[in-house]
KOLMI-993690 format. One line per field, with one value per residue: residue in one letter; x, y, z of N, C-alpha, C in turn; residue number from 1. Coordinates in Angstrom, 3 decimals. Atoms other than C-alpha are relative to their C-alpha. Example, Ala and Ser with C-alpha at 12.3 -4.5 7.8 and 13.67 -1.06 7.14 Angstrom:
2
rest <- A|S
n_xx <- 0.890|-0.820
n_yy <- -1.190|-1.190
n_zz <- 0.000|-0.060
ca_xx <- 12.300|13.670
ca_yy <- -4.500|-1.060
ca_zz <- 7.800|7.140
c_xx <- 0.900|-0.770
c_yy <- 1.200|1.090
c_zz <- 0.000|0.730
nr <- 1|2
// end
This chain:
139
rest <- M|R|P|R|Q|P|R|R|A|S|G|P|T|S|C|A|R|S|S|T|P|G|A|L|R|P|K|I|A|N|W|E|E|V|A|R|N|L|V|A|A|A|Y|A|E|I|M|A|G|G|G|E|A|G|A|L|A|F|I|D|E|V|M|A|Y|P|D|V|P|A|S|F|R|K|M|R|F|E|D|R|P|Q|P|V|L|T|V|D|F|R|L|G|G|R|T|L|K|L|F|T|V|I|A|T|L|G|T|P|Q|D|V|T|L|Q|D|I|R|I|E|S|F|F|P|A|D|G|P|S|E|A|L|L|T|E|L|C|R|V|G
n_xx <- 0.332|0.468|-0.762|0.652|0.595|-0.539|0.872|0.305|-0.046|0.190|-1.308|-0.615|1.113|-0.438|-0.344|1.238|0.846|-0.597|-0.215|1.244|0.666|1.260|-0.134|-0.770|-0.915|0.204|-0.231|-1.432|-0.679|-1.248|0.407|-0.984|-1.066|0.558|0.320|-1.267|-0.533|0.850|-0.128|-1.317|0.029|0.873|-0.718|-1.068|0.631|0.499|-1.148|-0.540|0.925|-0.040|0.439|1.231|0.545|1.137|-0.494|-0.675|1.075|0.451|-0.905|0.382|1.289|-0.274|-0.709|0.945|0.942|-0.195|-0.892|-1.210|-1.106|-0.762|-1.233|0.261|-0.228|-1.454|-0.578|-0.970|0.619|-0.989|-0.289|0.890|0.553|-0.502|0.502|1.136|0.723|1.211|1.182|0.562|1.434|0.725|1.227|0.509|-1.105|-1.159|-0.769|-0.348|-1.179|-0.162|-0.885|0.566|-0.859|0.688|-0.584|0.352|-0.100|-0.400|-1.150|0.445|0.370|1.214|1.093|1.126|-0.292|-0.804|0.726|0.595|-0.741|0.664|-0.499|0.321|-0.366|-0.437|-0.200|-1.374|-0.447|0.799|1.346|0.798|0.345|1.051|1.229|0.519|0.538|1.253|0.978|0.396|0.911|1.265|0.646
n_yy <- 1.403|0.373|1.101|1.304|0.380|1.270|1.172|0.656|1.463|0.587|-0.036|1.307|0.905|1.351|-0.086|-0.151|1.191|1.170|-0.255|-0.268|1.207|0.280|-0.094|1.159|0.460|1.370|0.959|0.039|0.871|-0.647|-1.396|-0.888|-0.238|-0.812|-1.337|-0.698|-0.395|-1.033|-1.238|-0.569|-0.507|-1.181|-1.089|-0.451|-0.734|-1.265|-0.875|-0.382|-0.999|-1.234|0.214|-0.737|0.277|0.907|1.332|0.520|0.353|1.329|0.970|0.017|0.695|1.428|0.432|0.027|1.107|1.025|1.121|-0.338|0.305|-1.130|-0.133|-0.894|-1.380|-0.175|0.348|-0.910|-0.243|-0.183|1.315|0.330|1.350|1.026|-0.236|0.877|0.400|0.736|-0.184|1.339|-0.122|1.178|0.265|1.222|0.706|-0.051|-1.247|-0.509|-0.863|-0.877|-1.155|-1.115|-0.922|-1.281|-0.875|-1.407|-0.689|-1.404|-0.459|-0.932|-1.279|0.173|0.016|0.803|1.431|0.401|0.797|1.190|1.229|1.230|1.081|1.329|1.092|1.214|1.102|0.084|1.395|0.923|0.204|-1.226|-0.068|0.996|-0.508|-1.076|0.634|0.630|-1.045|-0.576|0.963|-0.002|-1.242
n_zz <- -0.097|-1.334|-0.607|-0.022|-1.274|-0.497|0.072|-1.261|-0.009|1.316|0.637|0.269|-0.227|-0.373|-1.412|-0.762|0.114|-0.643|-1.426|-0.693|-0.503|0.668|1.461|0.477|-1.043|-0.490|1.082|0.319|-0.969|-0.425|-0.104|-0.620|0.975|1.087|-0.518|-0.266|1.295|0.587|-0.773|0.309|1.372|0.021|-0.662|0.903|1.094|-0.565|-0.248|1.306|0.540|-0.784|-1.381|-0.276|-1.331|0.107|0.342|-1.198|-0.934|0.416|-0.638|-1.416|-0.080|0.148|-1.209|-1.114|0.129|-1.036|0.277|0.759|-0.908|-0.537|0.783|1.125|-0.453|-0.106|1.296|0.620|1.291|1.063|0.571|1.116|-0.092|0.908|1.358|0.269|-1.197|0.327|-0.826|-0.145|-0.280|-0.474|0.763|-0.608|-0.627|0.899|0.019|1.321|-0.139|1.157|-0.120|0.739|0.726|0.148|1.021|-0.178|1.278|-0.018|-0.757|-1.024|0.593|0.795|-0.960|0.478|-0.089|-1.149|-0.989|0.604|-0.256|0.419|-0.833|0.521|-0.900|0.678|-0.952|-0.502|0.000|0.804|-0.532|0.174|1.426|0.221|-0.626|0.850|1.213|-0.419|-0.266|1.307|0.641|-0.747|0.395
ca_xx <- 194.937|192.964|194.864|194.071|191.723|193.128|191.744|190.014|189.304|188.323|192.005|194.144|191.169|193.091|194.361|190.912|189.082|191.571|191.913|188.332|186.760|183.856|185.103|187.726|189.739|188.059|188.599|192.373|194.315|197.579|195.859|198.595|201.303|199.073|197.878|201.427|202.541|199.547|199.848|203.574|202.974|200.085|202.204|205.120|202.774|201.165|204.572|205.763|202.675|203.520|202.078|198.590|196.946|193.743|195.663|197.815|194.595|193.616|196.702|195.747|192.219|193.535|195.854|192.830|190.873|190.266|192.854|195.489|198.729|200.665|203.722|202.029|202.352|206.130|206.624|209.626|207.877|211.121|211.553|210.149|207.805|208.743|208.406|205.954|203.323|200.695|197.187|195.815|192.006|189.824|187.122|185.096|187.615|190.093|192.813|193.325|196.829|197.130|199.782|198.998|200.565|199.650|200.307|200.370|199.705|201.264|203.938|203.806|203.493|200.479|197.528|195.038|196.806|198.694|195.924|194.928|195.997|195.165|195.469|195.581|195.650|197.410|197.531|200.619|200.712|199.325|196.411|195.288|195.418|193.314|190.800|190.486|189.974|187.285|185.555|185.560|183.866|181.194|180.464
ca_yy <- 149.699|148.269|146.115|142.436|141.195|138.490|134.994|133.249|129.579|129.097|129.623|126.490|124.161|120.876|121.947|122.991|119.931|117.443|119.120|120.032|117.447|115.776|116.565|114.296|113.916|110.739|109.071|109.685|106.882|108.877|112.150|113.554|113.151|114.623|117.531|118.398|118.495|120.585|123.103|123.560|123.962|126.412|128.465|128.592|129.719|132.373|133.744|133.728|135.808|138.465|136.959|138.468|138.708|136.957|134.063|133.705|133.682|130.616|128.777|129.788|128.493|125.104|124.892|125.440|122.437|119.704|116.941|118.875|117.560|119.955|119.248|121.207|124.375|123.816|123.124|124.636|126.199|126.875|123.116|122.025|119.033|115.772|115.890|112.970|112.272|109.568|110.115|106.845|106.882|104.448|102.941|100.486|97.860|98.804|101.426|103.527|105.019|108.005|110.589|113.999|116.305|119.995|122.091|125.859|127.956|131.315|133.293|135.540|138.549|137.110|137.998|136.160|132.806|132.872|131.273|128.537|125.079|121.700|118.798|115.226|112.034|108.831|105.364|104.915|101.123|98.093|97.360|101.005|100.904|97.725|99.310|102.408|100.215|98.266|101.457|102.790|99.619|99.789|103.384
ca_zz <- 194.512|197.448|199.951|199.843|202.571|204.842|204.430|207.289|207.888|204.279|203.438|203.682|203.234|203.381|206.771|207.984|206.694|208.079|211.494|212.334|214.652|212.867|209.339|207.715|210.893|212.200|208.805|208.743|210.448|210.573|211.486|213.744|211.078|208.345|210.489|211.605|207.965|206.822|209.659|208.968|205.223|205.782|208.183|205.725|202.949|205.160|206.162|202.536|201.703|204.279|207.457|207.261|210.696|209.568|208.092|211.212|213.271|211.228|212.557|216.117|215.456|214.292|217.321|219.608|218.264|220.843|220.962|218.999|220.485|222.721|220.544|217.712|219.802|219.954|216.254|214.532|211.584|209.752|209.244|205.895|205.789|204.115|200.305|200.291|202.904|202.711|204.006|205.350|205.127|207.062|204.827|206.840|207.864|205.128|204.759|201.656|201.498|199.169|198.482|197.107|194.574|194.619|191.527|192.059|188.997|188.194|189.920|192.999|190.667|188.838|191.056|188.845|189.207|192.493|194.565|192.121|193.195|191.749|194.164|192.881|194.937|193.893|195.485|197.655|197.473|195.636|198.008|197.793|193.998|194.028|196.418|194.217|191.136|192.998|194.147|190.568|189.338|192.041|191.101
c_xx <- -0.396|0.854|-0.833|-0.538|0.606|-1.030|-0.243|-0.023|-0.289|1.318|0.577|-0.994|0.414|0.296|-1.266|-0.817|0.591|0.164|-1.287|-0.621|-1.335|0.065|0.731|0.827|-0.244|0.274|1.476|0.740|1.275|-0.211|1.098|1.129|-0.472|-0.250|1.269|0.589|-0.810|0.111|1.338|0.026|-0.865|0.710|1.096|-0.580|-0.516|1.156|0.623|-0.868|-0.063|-0.524|-1.237|-0.610|-1.162|0.423|0.719|-1.022|-0.560|0.863|-0.339|-1.303|0.204|0.670|-0.942|-1.019|0.258|0.936|1.177|1.170|0.757|1.275|-0.197|0.320|1.493|0.693|0.998|-0.465|1.016|0.417|-1.004|-0.525|0.651|-0.563|-1.205|-0.605|-1.216|-1.106|-0.683|-1.458|-0.556|-1.288|-0.574|1.138|1.275|0.690|0.369|1.134|0.192|1.107|-0.547|1.081|-0.811|0.763|-0.509|0.235|0.470|1.252|-0.489|-0.431|-1.309|-1.193|-1.145|0.235|0.602|-0.728|-0.632|0.920|-0.834|0.629|-0.489|0.485|0.308|0.163|1.471|0.527|-0.963|-1.412|-0.898|-0.416|-1.131|-1.331|-0.616|-0.616|-1.348|-1.094|-0.479|-0.977|-1.377|-0.786|-0.165
c_yy <- -0.323|-1.112|-1.279|-0.310|-1.315|-1.115|-0.542|-1.508|-0.644|-0.076|-1.370|-1.129|-1.419|-0.054|0.060|-1.283|-1.203|0.194|0.166|-1.302|-0.172|0.128|-1.256|-0.655|-1.430|-1.079|-0.161|-0.761|0.642|1.515|0.911|0.344|0.922|1.425|0.806|0.532|1.149|1.336|0.676|0.601|1.258|1.192|0.553|0.825|1.362|0.975|0.457|1.074|1.270|-0.125|0.791|-0.448|-0.988|-1.418|-0.631|-0.389|-1.375|-1.078|-0.108|-0.770|-1.519|-0.532|-0.128|-1.143|-1.019|-1.108|0.322|-0.206|1.257|0.226|0.924|1.443|0.308|-0.303|1.057|0.211|0.230|-1.337|-0.290|-1.424|-0.957|0.240|-0.871|-0.437|-0.792|0.400|-1.360|0.114|-1.325|-0.117|-1.310|-0.679|0.034|1.359|0.337|0.997|0.783|1.004|1.061|0.816|1.279|0.835|1.414|0.708|1.438|0.260|0.975|1.356|-0.080|-0.200|-0.904|-1.494|-0.444|-0.868|-1.257|-1.191|-1.180|-1.126|-1.321|-1.041|-1.248|-1.110|-0.111|-1.428|-0.856|-0.226|1.240|0.168|-0.977|0.472|1.108|-0.570|-0.638|1.049|0.651|-0.925|0.032|1.264|0.915
c_zz <- 1.443|0.576|0.009|1.380|0.475|-0.121|1.393|-0.212|-1.342|-0.757|-0.276|0.280|0.348|1.485|0.848|-0.010|0.729|1.500|0.789|0.494|-0.717|-1.512|-0.476|1.099|0.489|-1.050|-0.343|1.095|0.543|0.140|0.555|-0.970|-1.127|0.470|0.267|-1.306|-0.600|0.734|-0.319|-1.402|-0.104|0.622|-0.917|-1.142|0.468|0.198|-1.317|-0.651|0.817|1.411|0.381|1.324|-0.054|-0.297|1.190|1.061|-0.333|0.666|1.487|0.203|-0.082|1.267|1.200|-0.107|1.099|-0.502|-0.913|0.967|0.445|-0.803|-1.207|0.382|0.125|-1.319|-0.451|-1.434|-1.119|-0.619|-1.105|0.169|-0.988|-1.399|-0.354|1.330|-0.443|0.964|0.010|0.441|0.485|-0.814|0.502|0.737|-0.824|0.095|-1.437|0.183|-1.295|0.261|-0.936|-0.688|-0.178|-1.016|0.254|-1.313|0.191|0.805|1.056|-0.565|-0.776|0.919|-0.442|0.173|1.320|1.024|-0.576|0.236|-0.467|0.802|-0.569|0.994|-0.813|1.030|0.377|0.036|-0.824|0.540|-0.158|-1.458|-0.319|0.585|-0.841|-1.272|0.311|0.225|-1.289|-0.721|0.631|-0.317|1.113
nr <- 1|2|3|4|5|6|7|8|9|10|11|12|13|14|15|16|17|18|19|20|21|22|23|24|25|26|27|28|29|30|31|32|33|34|35|36|37|38|39|40|41|42|43|44|45|46|47|48|49|50|51|52|53|54|55|56|57|58|59|60|61|62|63|64|65|66|67|68|69|70|71|72|73|74|75|76|77|78|79|80|81|82|83|84|85|86|87|88|89|90|91|92|93|94|95|96|97|98|99|100|101|102|103|104|105|106|107|108|109|110|111|112|113|114|115|116|117|118|119|120|121|122|123|124|125|126|127|128|129|130|131|132|133|134|135|136|137|138|139
// end
């Protein structure tokens, strides 16, 4: 059996997309809180998968992005993130607060399913639910 190739920046995509300057980052009002949570979760997942060098290089790459707080480099990765984290998106002059649920399919022994994840976003408050309803009507 061939050894699995390490993943690069395409790996933990939520982490990459929310941390990369010019991607989603400018649209996230609570970026530092979200990024800290995503980096910690990505690191925990990488270490649980054996700590592949390519995947760990991804964490180093994220830490090297401009404006990443120095406190990120001193994070205690053994601490688990909060069970619920809202992502506060800026939409024009409004804020859309969402929380996410990630479902992971399969078991660590099931190679065909272990990397499949389904991420769903839900409104975190009444105004966000109203904004989503309005956006759905507009199309």
